[in-house]
Structures are given as structure tokens and as C-alpha cells.
C-alpha positions in Angstrom: -2.0 -13.5 14.4 -1.7 -10.8 12.1 1.1 -9.0 11.3 1.0 -5.4 10.7 3.9 -5.1 8.5 1.9 -6.9 6.3 -0.4 -4.2 5.1 -0.2 -0.8 3.5 -2.5 2.0 1.6 -4.0 4.3 -0.1 -5.8 6.0 -2.7 -5.4 5.5 -6.9 -4.2 7.7 -9.3 -3.2 7.2 -13.1 -0.2 7.9 -14.8 2.6 5.9 -16.5 3.9 2.6 -16.0 6.5 -0.1 -17.5 5.6 -2.9 -19.4 6.4 -6.2 -18.8 10.5 -7.3 -19.0 12.1 -10.0 -20.0 13.9 -12.5 -16.6 17.0 -10.8 -15.3 19.7 -12.9 -15.2 22.3 -11.0 -14.1 23.3 -12.5 -10.6 24.2 -9.3 -9.3 20.6 -8.0 -9.6 19.2 -10.6 -7.3 18.1 -9.9 -4.1 20.2 -12.5 -2.2 23.3 -10.8 -3.9 21.9 -7.2 -2.7 21.9 -8.1 1.0 25.2 -10.4 1.0 27.0 -9.2 4.1 24.6 -6.3 5.1 22.4 -6.0 7.6 18.9 -6.4 7.0 15.1 -5.9 8.8 12.7 -7.9 7.2 9.3 -6.7 7.1 10.6 -3.5 8.3 8.9 -2.0 4.9 4.9 -1.2 4.9 4.0 -2.1 1.4 1.0 -3.8 -0.2 -0.3 -3.9 -4.0 -3.3 -3.6 -6.0 -4.6 -2.8 -9.5 -5.2 0.5 -11.1 -8.3 1.7 -11.5 -8.5 2.7 -15.0 -6.0 0.0 -16.7 -6.5 -3.2 -15.1 -3.0 -4.3 -16.6 -1.4 -2.3 -14.8 -0.2 -3.2 -11.1 0.3 -0.4 -8.2 2.9 -1.7 -5.7 2.4 0.9 -3.0 4.8 1.7 0.1 5.3 3.8 2.9 9.4 5.0 2.9 10.1 6.4 6.9 12.1 9.4 7.1 15.5 9.2 5.9 15.0 6.3 3.6 16.9 6.1 0.5 17.6 3.8 -2.5 13.8 2.6 -3.0 14.1 -0.7 -5.0 11.6 -3.2 -6.0 12.1 -6.8 -6.6 9.9 -9.8 -8.4 9.9 -13.5 -9.1 9.4 -14.9 -12.4 6.1 -16.6 -11.2 3.6 -17.0 -7.7 4.9 -20.6 -8.1 8.0 -20.1 -6.4 9.2 -19.9 -2.5 8.6 -16.5 -2.0 11.2 -16.5 1.4 14.1 -17.4 -0.7 15.5 -14.1 -1.7 17.4 -16.0 -4.7 14.6 -16.0 -6.2 13.9 -12.0 -6.7 15.4 -9.9 -9.0 15.5 -6.4 -9.8 13.0 -4.4 -11.5 14.7 -1.6 -13.3 11.7 1.3 -12.7 11.8 4.6 -10.8 9.1 4.9 -8.1 6.8 7.9 -8.0 5.3 10.1 -5.3 1.8 8.9 -3.8 -0.5 11.4 -1.7 2.1 14.2 -2.6 5.1 12.0 -1.7 3.6 10.4 2.0 3.4 7.6 0.5 5.3 6.0 -2.6 4.6 3.8 -5.6 5.9 1.3 -8.2 3.3 1.2 -11.5 4.2 -2.3 -13.3 2.2 -3.8 -16.4 2.8 -7.5 -16.7 1.1 -10.5 -17.9 1.6 -13.3 -14.9 1.0 -12.9 -11.2 4.3 -12.7 -9.0 5.6 -11.7 -5.8 7.1 -8.5 -5.1 9.2 -7.2 -2.1 10.2 -3.4 -2.1 13.1 -2.4 -0.2 15.2 0.8 0.7 18.5 2.1 3.0 18.0 3.4 6.5 20.4 3.6 9.0 22.9 1.6 7.6 20.5 -1.4 7.1 18.4 -2.7 4.6 15.1 -2.1 5.2 12.7 -5.2 3.1 8.9 -5.2 2.6 7.1 -9.0 3.7 6.5 -11.0 0.1 3.4 -9.4 -1.5 1.7 -11.7 -3.7 0.1 -10.4 -6.9 -3.6 -11.5 -7.6 -4.5 -9.2 -10.5 -5.5 -11.7 -12.6 -6.9 -14.4 -10.7 -8.6 -11.8 -8.2 -8.1 -8.4 -9.6 -8.8 -5.3 -7.0 -12.4 -4.2 -6.8 -13.1 -0.3 -6.3 -16.1 1.2 -4.9 -17.5 4.1 -3.3 -20.1 2.4 -0.9 -18.5 3.8 2.4 -21.3 5.3 5.2 -20.5 8.5 6.7 -22.3 9.6 9.8 -21.4 13.4 10.8 -23.5 13.9 13.7 -20.4 14.5 15.6 -19.1 18.0 14.3 -15.7 17.9 12.9 -15.0 14.3 13.8 -16.9 12.2 10.7 -17.7 8.4 11.4 -16.8 6.1 8.3 -18.1 2.4 8.0 -17.9 0.2 5.3 -18.7 -3.6 4.1 -16.3 -6.4 4.0 -16.4 -8.1 0.5 -14.3 -11.2 1.7 -13.6 -11.9 5.6 -11.7 -14.5 4.7 -9.7 -12.6 2.6 -9.6 -9.4 4.9 -6.5 -9.0 6.8 -6.6 -5.5 7.9 -7.8 -2.2 6.4 -5.6 1.0 5.7 -7.5 4.4 5.8 -6.5 7.6 4.7 -8.4 11.0 5.1 -7.1 13.6 2.5 -7.8 16.8 1.3 -8.9 17.2 -2.6 -5.5 18.2 -3.6 -4.1 14.5 -1.9 -2.5 16.0 1.0 -2.7 13.2 3.5 -4.1 14.5 6.8 -4.3 11.3 8.6 -3.4 7.4 8.1 -4.4 4.7 9.9 -4.9 1.0 10.7 -7.8 -1.0 12.1 -8.9 -4.4 12.2 -12.1 -3.2 12.2 -14.4 -2.0 9.6 -15.0 0.9 10.7 -12.8 4.7 11.6 -13.5 8.0 13.3 -11.7 11.2 12.7 -9.9 11.9 14.8 -10.3 9.2 17.1 -7.7 6.3 17.8 -9.2 3.9 20.1 -9.4 1.1 16.9 -6.2 2.1 15.4 -3.6 -0.8 15.5 -0.8 1.6 13.6 -0.7 5.2 13.1 1.6 6.2 10.6 0.2 10.4 10.9 2.8 12.6 11.2 2.4 14.3 14.2 -1.1 15.1 15.3 -3.8 15.9 12.5 -5.0 19.2 11.7 -8.4 20.3 12.4 -11.1 19.5 9.5 -12.9 22.6 8.2 -16.8 22.7 7.8 -17.9 23.2 4.2 -14.7 22.1 2.8 -14.6 18.9 0.4 -12.0 15.8 1.3 -11.7 12.4 0.6 -12.0 9.5 2.4 -9.6 6.3 0.9 -9.4 2.5 2.6 -7.6 -0.2 1.7 -9.1 -3.7 2.7 -5.7 -5.8 2.2 -5.2 -9.7 2.5 -2.8 -11.2 4.8 -0.5 -11.6 1.5 -0.5 -7.9 0.8 -2.7 -7.6 -1.8 -5.8 -5.1 -2.0 -9.0 -6.8 -2.2 -10.9 -3.7 -2.7 -10.6 -0.2 -2.8 -12.8 2.5 -1.6 -13.2 5.7 -2.1 -15.4 8.6 -0.7 -15.5 12.4 -1.6 -17.4 14.4 1.2 -18.2 17.7 2.3 -17.6 18.3 6.0 -21.0 19.3 7.9 
């Protein structure tokens, strides 16, 4: 019904971006050429994309790199009106990725003038791992930004978060990150429900937290970030709440 590899998320940061480039015509830069005669795994890279909160001309393509993954690449189509499952439609984008949540996640930042599809790839265990296609909607459905998250701190050290869904039709899954104010990720989880409690996992459908998350500290300030992600991996809405643990 829903494919967990359709998603990923996060928090937004502003840094350098790359302007729209001319289409790459060299056939060796095509995704189809890159994966030819190689073992591949489709849907193995968790990735999504959304508008930058400060510069809406910039799209941020987020992805979660597994341990020991190398050779991160971004591929694009020339428009959104092509078959997203035909790898010959994708050309290499010659930009570098940057760390996100202090490197726990990573992202590409890219400025362009028309909507398209993206695929993120990396190499791991002698295989090329590919994300599912990401449909950008930066012009027709720009990412919304909000801090409207309700927090209940009745249970000590285990805050409960809930938020509204802008569009049930567009939503496929939610990605939540609880982090320190210097962007160190403490927990990263996915739910189908628009609620999460630190650190209860009854409604968590995918967990990318490294080991057991640490205990929170009373009086300390934290960030809670939620991405509302569509089935085609576009971030419909991004919520960020800064709060003090009570």
C-alpha cells in the first residue's frame, strides 16, 4: 500500500545552491549507462525533496546514507512529463552534497526553473543503491512551513507531539526528528499517524535512530522537526518546533 522507501526527512538549513544547468547530453552521464552491467537495488535509498524555507527557488533533496555508503550522486530528468521509471531519462547533476543534521543525513541543494524528477544513488556492498523517483512540485505545490506542533509534557522526559495534516490526500507518511539546538540528531522515525512520543515506538513504522536514543535533560532546549511527505516523495509541509523540556 505505502512504500516506506518513498520517504525521508528533516529540518531545513540555508546554504549555497547551484543554479539551473543545461541538460547533459553525454550518454555516459545517463543513469542507464551508470547502472549498466551493475547490480542495483531500487528503493534502497530513503530520499525526498522540498523547497528551501528562505529561498523558494531552491529545492533541497534529502537522503539518508547508510554506514559505509560511498559515491553519492543525483540524477535528474529534463521535465516532469517523462516516464520516471525509465533510467535513460535521467542525467547526472554535477553538484556536491552537503551534511545535514551534522552528517546523519545529507542533502543536495539545487535551483532550477521547471519541475522534474530526481533519483539519488550511492554505492554499498558492490551494488548501486537507488532511491525511488522524487517528483518536485516547487512551482505547483510549494512546501509549506509551520511551527504549529502541539506538545504535551505530562509524562516526564517523554514529550508527546501532535500536528495537523494539511491534506490527507497528499500525505503518505511523516518523518520526525528530535535534535539538539546544534542539530545533533537524537532520534529519527517514521509514522503514518500525525503524532509521536519520545521515545515510544508503538506507532513507528521505520526507525533510523542509531542505537538507543539518549535520555533528555530537564530545562534543556530541543528541536522537533516533522516532514509531511507525499507518495511521490515531495515534502508537502515542514514543521519545526523549538521547546524546553519540562
